[in-house]
Structures are given as structure tokens and as C-alpha cells.
C-alpha positions in Angstrom: 10.0 168.5 38.2 8.2 165.6 37.0 11.5 163.8 36.8 12.1 164.6 40.4 8.9 163.0 41.3 7.5 166.4 42.6 4.0 165.7 40.9 2.0 167.8 42.6 4.5 170.9 42.0 4.2 169.8 38.6 0.3 170.1 38.6 0.6 173.4 40.6 3.1 175.0 38.1 0.9 173.9 34.9 -2.2 175.3 36.6 0.0 178.6 36.8 0.8 178.5 33.0 -2.9 177.9 32.1 -3.8 180.7 34.8 -1.6 183.4 33.2 -2.8 182.5 29.7 -6.3 183.1 30.6 -5.7 186.2 32.2 -3.9 187.3 29.1 -6.8 186.5 27.4 -8.7 188.2 30.1 -6.7 191.7 29.2 -7.1 191.2 25.7 -10.6 191.4 25.8 -11.0 194.0 28.8 -10.7 197.7 28.9 -8.7 197.2 32.0 -5.1 195.7 32.0 -5.4 194.3 35.4 -7.0 190.8 35.3 -8.8 189.7 38.8 -7.2 188.8 41.2 -8.6 185.5 41.5 -7.4 182.1 40.8 -10.4 179.8 39.6 -10.2 179.8 35.8 -13.5 179.4 34.9 -14.4 182.7 36.2 -11.4 184.6 34.6 -12.5 183.0 31.2 -16.4 183.7 31.9 -15.3 187.7 31.3 -13.5 186.9 28.2 -14.3 186.3 24.7 -12.8 182.8 24.6 -15.3 180.2 23.0 -13.9 176.9 24.6 -15.4 173.5 24.0 -17.1 171.8 27.1 -14.2 169.6 27.8 -11.9 172.4 27.9 -14.0 173.9 30.3 -14.2 170.8 32.1 -10.4 170.5 32.4 -10.0 174.1 33.5 -12.4 173.0 36.5 -10.0 170.0 37.2 -6.8 172.0 36.7 -8.2 174.6 39.6 -7.6 171.8 42.4 -4.0 172.2 41.6 -4.2 176.0 42.8 -2.6 175.4 46.2 -2.4 177.9 49.1 -0.1 177.0 52.1 -3.4 176.9 54.6 -4.7 173.4 53.1 -1.9 171.1 54.2 -4.7 167.9 54.2 -5.7 168.9 51.3 -2.4 168.9 49.5 -1.9 165.5 51.1 -4.9 164.0 49.7 -3.8 165.4 46.0 -0.3 164.2 46.9 -1.4 160.6 47.8 -3.9 160.7 44.5 -1.4 162.1 41.7 1.5 159.8 40.4 3.5 159.6 37.6 0.9 158.2 35.1 -1.9 160.6 36.2 0.4 163.5 36.2 2.2 162.8 32.9 -1.6 162.7 31.4 -2.4 165.8 32.8 0.5 167.7 31.7 0.1 166.6 28.0 -3.6 168.0 28.3 -2.3 171.4 29.7 0.2 171.3 26.8 -2.3 170.8 24.2 -4.7 173.4 25.8 -1.7 175.9 26.4 -1.0 175.6 22.8 -4.7 176.2 21.8 -4.9 179.0 23.9 -1.6 180.6 22.6 -2.9 180.3 19.1 -6.0 182.3 20.0 -4.4 185.7 21.4 
């Protein structure tokens, strides 16, 4: 998607990757096999045994911005204007690092 310059979509899918991993930790650490139907990464990990550094939590807060819903077209336009190739690639590198960390801890 980055090659196609679909930066916002790339970041949306990266947020989904982190969300699914956070929910996997939620399932691992809770009796119920049904994680909450929310998309806020910080709220999800708050109910897990994950002990993430502040930097990772700050990054998850940033990634929350990319959980887009169709009812916010103005917000999507604002993000679309802001995130271009360099910023997106940098964020995706951080996502990949955190993804590996979360996978190791499962």
C-alpha cells in the first residue's frame, strides 16, 4: 500500500495489526475469550499483564489516531494531508518493532 502511496490506508492496517495483537494478549490474560469490542489500544492493554515501556504506550496512543471510521471524513482528510511517504515509513518501522515485541510476549 505504501508503494501505491495509500499512506493513510497503510497506517490504518498497521493499527489493525497492533489491535489484533493487543487483543490476543487480552484473551491470554483474561478468563473470557471475547476481547472488548473497542479499538483503543491503550484501553485494551490496560486489562492485560503486558508491561510496556512508556515509549511503547505513547506510540500506541499515536496509533489510535489511525483507527478510522467512515463518519469522520474531515478527520481523514486532515490525516491524509499530514502523513506522506517519509512519516508513514517511519511509523511502519516502529509498528514492525512493536509487532515483534508483542508476538514474543504471547
